C-alpha positions as CSV (number, residue, x, y, z in Angstrom):
1,X,50.7,-6.0,36.9
2,X,47.5,-4.8,37.4
3,X,48.2,-1.2,38.1
4,X,50.5,-2.1,35.2
5,X,47.9,-3.0,32.5
6,X,45.8,0.1,33.8
7,X,48.1,2.1,33.4
8,X,48.9,1.0,30.1
9,X,45.5,1.7,29.2
10,X,44.8,5.3,30.4
11,X,47.8,6.4,28.5
12,X,46.4,5.0,25.3
13,X,43.0,6.8,26.4
14,X,45.0,10.2,27.3
15,X,46.6,10.0,23.7
16,X,44.3,8.6,21.5
17,X,40.8,9.9,22.8
18,X,41.2,13.6,21.8
19,X,42.5,12.0,18.5
20,X,39.3,10.0,18.1
21,X,36.6,12.8,18.9
22,X,38.7,16.0,16.5
23,X,38.1,12.9,13.3
24,X,34.9,12.0,14.0
25,X,34.2,16.1,14.6
26,X,35.9,16.5,11.5
27,X,35.0,13.4,9.1
28,X,35.8,13.2,5.9
29,X,38.1,11.4,4.4
30,X,40.8,11.5,7.7
31,X,37.5,9.7,9.4
32,X,37.4,7.6,6.3
33,X,41.2,6.3,7.2
34,X,40.6,5.9,10.9
35,X,37.7,3.4,10.0
36,X,39.8,1.6,7.0
37,X,42.8,1.3,10.2
38,X,40.0,-0.6,11.8
39,X,38.2,-2.6,9.7
40,X,40.9,-4.1,8.6
41,X,43.2,-4.5,11.5
42,X,40.2,-5.8,13.6
43,X,39.5,-8.2,9.8
44,X,43.3,-9.3,10.1
45,X,42.8,-10.3,13.6
46,X,39.3,-12.2,13.1
47,X,41.7,-14.3,10.0
48,X,43.9,-15.2,13.1
49,X,40.6,-16.7,15.5
50,X,39.6,-19.0,12.0
51,X,43.4,-19.8,12.1
52,X,43.1,-21.3,15.3
53,X,40.0,-23.2,14.1
54,X,42.0,-25.2,11.6
55,X,40.0,-23.5,8.9
56,X,42.3,-20.7,6.6
57,X,39.8,-17.4,4.9
58,X,41.3,-15.7,2.8
59,X,43.3,-12.7,3.8
60,X,44.7,-10.8,1.0
61,X,41.3,-11.1,-1.0
62,X,39.6,-10.5,2.4
63,X,41.2,-6.7,2.8
64,X,41.1,-6.4,0.0
65,X,36.9,-6.8,-0.1
66,X,37.4,-4.8,3.2
67,X,39.5,-1.5,2.0
68,X,36.6,-1.9,-1.1
69,X,33.8,-1.4,1.2
70,X,34.0,0.9,3.0
71,X,36.4,3.5,0.9
72,X,32.8,2.8,-1.9
73,X,30.3,4.2,1.4
74,X,32.5,7.3,1.0
75,X,33.1,7.7,-2.7
76,X,29.7,5.3,-4.0
77,X,31.3,4.0,-7.3
78,X,28.9,1.0,-7.4
79,X,26.4,0.0,-5.7
80,X,26.3,-2.8,-3.2
81,X,25.1,-5.3,-4.7
82,X,27.7,-5.5,-7.7
83,X,30.5,-5.2,-5.3
84,X,29.1,-8.3,-3.5
85,X,28.4,-10.4,-6.7
86,X,32.0,-9.6,-7.6
87,X,33.7,-10.0,-4.6
88,X,31.4,-13.8,-4.1
89,X,33.0,-14.6,-7.3
90,X,36.0,-13.7,-7.0
91,X,36.6,-15.6,-3.7
92,X,35.1,-18.3,-5.0
93,X,37.5,-19.4,-8.2
94,X,40.3,-18.6,-6.0
95,X,39.8,-21.0,-4.4
96,X,40.1,-22.9,-6.6
97,X,43.6,-23.0,-6.4
98,X,44.3,-22.3,-2.5
99,X,43.5,-26.4,-1.8
100,X,44.1,-25.9,1.7
101,X,42.0,-27.9,4.1
102,X,38.0,-27.3,3.7
103,X,36.9,-24.8,1.1
104,X,33.6,-24.7,2.8
105,X,34.9,-23.2,5.7
106,X,37.4,-21.3,4.1
107,X,34.6,-19.4,2.4
108,X,32.4,-19.6,5.1
109,X,35.2,-17.8,7.2
110,X,36.3,-15.4,4.7
111,X,32.7,-14.3,4.4
112,X,31.6,-14.1,7.6
113,X,34.6,-11.7,8.2
114,X,34.2,-9.8,5.3
115,X,30.7,-9.6,5.5
116,X,30.5,-8.5,9.6
117,X,32.9,-6.1,9.5
118,X,33.6,-4.5,5.6
119,X,30.3,-3.6,5.9
120,X,29.6,-2.8,9.5
121,X,32.5,-0.8,9.3
122,X,30.8,1.1,6.4
123,X,27.6,1.2,8.5
124,X,30.1,3.4,10.0
125,X,31.3,6.4,7.7
126,X,27.7,6.4,5.6
127,X,26.4,7.4,9.3
128,X,29.1,9.6,10.0
129,X,28.1,10.9,5.7
130,X,24.6,10.7,5.8
131,X,24.4,14.9,6.5
132,X,26.5,15.3,3.5
133,X,24.2,17.1,1.4
134,X,24.2,20.2,3.3
135,X,27.4,21.4,4.2
136,X,25.7,23.7,6.7
137,X,24.2,20.6,8.4
138,X,27.4,17.8,7.8
139,X,29.2,18.0,11.4
140,X,25.9,16.3,12.9
141,X,26.8,13.4,12.0
142,X,30.0,13.4,14.2
143,X,28.3,14.4,16.2
144,X,25.9,11.0,16.5
145,X,29.0,9.3,15.5
146,X,30.2,10.6,19.2
147,X,26.7,10.0,21.4
148,X,27.3,7.0,19.8
149,X,30.8,6.0,21.0
150,X,29.9,7.9,24.5
151,X,26.7,5.8,25.3
152,X,28.4,2.5,24.4
153,X,31.2,3.3,27.2
154,X,28.4,4.3,29.9
155,X,26.2,1.4,28.4
156,X,29.9,-0.6,29.0
157,X,31.3,1.0,32.5
158,X,27.2,0.9,33.9
159,X,26.8,-3.2,33.0
160,X,30.6,-4.0,34.5
161,X,30.3,-1.8,37.6
162,X,27.1,-2.9,38.9
163,X,27.2,-6.7,37.3
164,X,30.0,-7.1,40.1
165,X,27.8,-5.1,42.4
166,X,24.7,-6.9,42.1
167,X,24.7,-9.3,39.6
168,X,23.1,-12.6,40.6
169,X,21.7,-14.7,37.6
170,X,24.1,-14.9,34.6
171,X,23.3,-14.6,30.6
172,X,25.8,-16.5,28.3
173,X,27.4,-18.0,31.2
174,X,29.0,-20.4,27.5
175,X,30.0,-16.8,26.4
176,X,31.0,-14.4,29.1
177,X,30.6,-16.8,32.1
178,X,30.2,-13.4,34.7
179,X,28.3,-11.0,32.7
180,X,24.8,-11.5,34.4
181,X,21.3,-9.5,33.4
182,X,21.4,-7.0,36.0
183,X,24.4,-5.4,34.4
184,X,23.5,-6.2,31.0
185,X,19.9,-4.2,32.2
186,X,22.4,-1.3,33.8
187,X,23.6,-1.0,30.7
188,X,21.1,-1.0,28.3
189,X,19.5,1.6,31.0
190,X,22.7,4.1,31.2
191,X,23.0,3.4,27.2
192,X,19.1,5.3,26.4
193,X,19.6,8.1,29.1
194,X,23.6,8.7,27.6
195,X,21.2,9.2,24.3
196,X,18.9,11.7,26.5
197,X,22.0,13.4,27.6
198,X,23.5,13.8,24.8
199,X,20.1,15.0,23.0
200,X,20.0,17.5,25.3
201,X,24.0,18.8,25.1
202,X,24.9,17.4,21.2
203,X,22.5,16.1,19.6
204,X,19.3,18.4,19.8
205,X,18.4,18.0,16.3
206,X,16.7,15.0,17.1
207,X,14.1,14.3,18.5
208,X,13.3,12.4,22.1
209,X,12.1,9.3,20.2
210,X,14.8,9.1,18.0
211,X,17.4,9.4,21.2
212,X,15.1,7.3,23.2
213,X,15.1,5.0,20.9
214,X,18.7,5.0,19.7
215,X,19.6,4.5,22.9
216,X,18.2,1.0,23.7
217,X,19.7,-0.1,20.1
218,X,22.4,0.7,22.2
219,X,22.2,-0.2,24.4
220,X,21.0,-3.8,23.3
221,X,23.2,-4.8,20.4
222,X,26.5,-2.7,21.6
223,X,26.1,-5.9,24.0
224,X,24.9,-8.3,21.5
225,X,28.1,-7.1,19.8
226,X,30.8,-8.1,22.9
227,X,29.0,-11.2,23.1
228,X,29.5,-11.7,19.2
229,X,32.6,-10.8,19.8
230,X,33.3,-13.0,22.6
231,X,32.3,-16.2,21.1
232,X,34.5,-16.1,18.8
233,X,37.1,-16.0,20.8
234,X,36.4,-18.4,22.8
235,X,35.8,-20.6,19.9
236,X,39.5,-20.2,19.5
237,X,40.0,-20.2,23.1
238,X,41.8,-17.0,23.1
239,X,41.4,-14.6,25.6
240,X,41.7,-11.3,23.4
241,X,41.9,-10.2,19.6
242,X,44.9,-9.6,19.5
243,X,47.7,-7.3,21.1
244,X,47.9,-4.3,19.2
245,X,46.8,-1.7,21.7
246,X,48.4,-2.6,25.3
247,X,45.9,-3.1,28.1
248,X,43.0,-2.5,25.0
249,X,43.1,-6.6,23.1
250,X,42.9,-6.3,19.3
251,X,41.3,-3.4,17.4
252,X,38.5,-6.0,17.4
253,X,37.8,-6.2,20.4
254,X,37.9,-2.8,21.2
255,X,35.0,-2.1,18.8
256,X,33.2,-5.3,18.5
257,X,30.5,-2.8,20.3
258,X,31.1,-0.2,18.2
259,X,30.5,-2.2,15.0
260,X,27.5,-4.3,15.8
261,X,25.8,-0.7,16.9
262,X,26.3,0.8,13.4
263,X,24.2,-0.9,11.1
264,X,21.8,-0.8,13.4
265,X,21.9,2.9,13.9
266,X,22.3,3.5,10.3
267,X,18.8,1.7,9.0
268,X,17.6,3.5,11.7
269,X,18.4,7.0,10.3
270,X,18.1,5.9,7.3
271,X,14.0,4.3,8.2
272,X,13.0,6.2,10.8
273,X,13.8,9.8,11.0
């Protein structure tokens, strides 16, 4: 069974990884579409977790809200402040007619899903479009996304193997009993080293200081994203957010670290570079 799962994971990665790289490089509508797929499926999976806690988030309006928030990052048809006012008012009014268990629980889980997944997914689009003002620099946003993906993957890999080999001190035993401080620190170090290497190979338009800081942020918040999603799943009593991706779990499982690092990286780019 373990060999089947590993084989399935490998096949999925071989098929989709090159496609993902191409889409990140090209950007534009294809990248927006892939982020919409990540965001919409992740929100759906989040609602299934909430359902297991007897909460009833608004699936339809939630999906519409996530769609609009992510699309707004690309098309910029309205300010986020105004958008969130409209979404908040609409969800609150609709809840008057739903009559499903606790209104506070329903609205709370709906808003959490929309803000956590919608806004964080939208940050991915904002990073990809960060240099859209200059056609000559447009691809640089794609290089940053690819560097982030590499840093997250190497961080996770280092944390896993070094944690298995040397991990003795548990970091969050109630959330992820097998993960250790030793593995987490190793993941952080390798995340920074990966971004330094990426600067030499792919993102030489940022400074070494920025590479180190961005690697550090990915090393911290990428792992935090994994812990937060594990917290949701443990609370709901499930192992994976869904079985959408054989061998990988759900969309939320696969992109939890990227979703958490995206807004932090975007804010760093916006205010410090």
